[in-house]
C-alpha positions as CSV (number, residue, x, y, z in Angstrom):
1,X,1.5,-20.4,2.1
2,X,4.7,-22.3,2.6
3,X,7.9,-21.6,4.6
4,X,11.2,-21.3,2.8
5,X,14.3,-22.9,4.3
6,X,17.7,-21.5,3.1
7,X,21.0,-23.1,3.7
8,X,24.6,-22.3,2.7
9,X,26.3,-25.0,0.6
10,X,30.1,-24.7,0.2
11,X,31.9,-25.1,-3.1
12,X,32.6,-28.5,-4.6
13,X,35.0,-29.6,-7.4
14,X,32.3,-28.7,-9.9
15,X,30.0,-26.2,-8.3
16,X,30.5,-22.8,-6.6
17,X,29.3,-21.8,-3.2
18,X,25.5,-21.4,-3.2
19,X,22.4,-21.0,-1.2
20,X,19.8,-23.8,-1.4
21,X,16.2,-22.6,-0.9
22,X,13.6,-25.3,-0.2
23,X,9.9,-25.1,0.1
24,X,7.2,-27.8,-0.1
25,X,6.6,-26.7,-3.7
26,X,10.2,-27.2,-4.8
27,X,13.8,-26.0,-4.4
28,X,16.1,-23.4,-6.0
29,X,19.9,-22.9,-5.9
30,X,21.3,-19.4,-6.0
31,X,25.0,-18.8,-6.4
32,X,26.6,-17.1,-3.4
33,X,27.4,-13.4,-4.1
34,X,30.6,-12.5,-2.2
35,X,29.6,-8.8,-2.5
36,X,26.7,-9.5,-0.1
37,X,26.7,-10.5,3.6
38,X,25.6,-14.0,4.5
39,X,22.2,-12.7,5.6
40,X,21.8,-10.8,2.4
41,X,22.6,-14.0,0.4
42,X,19.9,-15.9,2.3
43,X,17.5,-13.1,1.7
44,X,18.2,-13.0,-2.0
45,X,17.6,-16.8,-2.3
46,X,14.3,-16.5,-0.5
47,X,13.2,-13.5,-2.7
48,X,14.1,-15.5,-5.8
49,X,12.0,-18.4,-4.6
50,X,9.1,-16.2,-3.8
51,X,9.3,-14.6,-7.2
52,X,9.6,-18.0,-8.9
53,X,6.3,-19.2,-7.5
54,X,4.5,-15.8,-7.7
55,X,3.9,-15.6,-3.9
56,X,3.4,-12.3,-2.2
57,X,3.3,-10.9,1.3
58,X,5.7,-9.8,4.0
59,X,8.3,-12.4,4.9
60,X,10.3,-12.6,8.1
61,X,13.5,-14.5,8.9
62,X,14.4,-16.8,11.7
63,X,17.4,-19.1,12.3
64,X,17.4,-22.8,12.8
65,X,19.8,-24.8,15.1
66,X,21.6,-26.4,12.2
67,X,22.6,-23.0,10.8
68,X,19.9,-22.9,8.1
69,X,17.5,-20.0,7.9
70,X,13.7,-20.1,7.6
71,X,11.5,-17.4,5.9
72,X,7.8,-17.3,6.7
73,X,5.0,-15.2,5.3
74,X,3.4,-13.2,8.1
75,X,1.1,-10.8,6.2
76,X,-0.6,-10.6,2.9
77,X,-2.6,-7.8,1.2
78,X,-3.5,-4.6,3.1
79,X,-1.8,-5.8,6.3
80,X,1.6,-5.5,4.5
81,X,1.3,-1.7,4.6
82,X,1.1,-1.8,8.4
83,X,4.4,-3.6,8.6
84,X,6.3,-1.4,6.2
85,X,8.5,0.0,9.0
86,X,10.1,-3.5,9.2
87,X,11.5,-3.2,5.7
88,X,14.6,-1.2,6.9
89,X,15.9,-4.5,8.4
90,X,17.4,-7.1,6.1
91,X,15.4,-9.8,8.0
92,X,12.2,-8.7,6.2
93,X,11.0,-8.2,2.6
94,X,7.7,-7.7,0.8
95,X,6.8,-9.4,-2.4
96,X,3.9,-8.6,-4.7
97,X,1.7,-11.5,-5.6
98,X,1.4,-12.3,-9.3
99,X,-2.1,-11.9,-10.7
């Protein structure tokens, strides 16, 4: 399993504000949604990355000194059910593994 690092990238002359999600396997850019909080935008980018690669499990958030965020898988399979109480917090999400 790989960690996902998400970072806010401001607008340029040709591109809108976006979140870059990077894992060892690759990277993904997700347009920033002004209707969401900053944390929710990072979460959305991490979820899209997890879905893109078919990863599953319970993912948790942590901050890095440079302002980026890191998402790490802490549980897979049956353990996920034991951590379901965490899902009320936007710093966590569960993704189903693709078969």
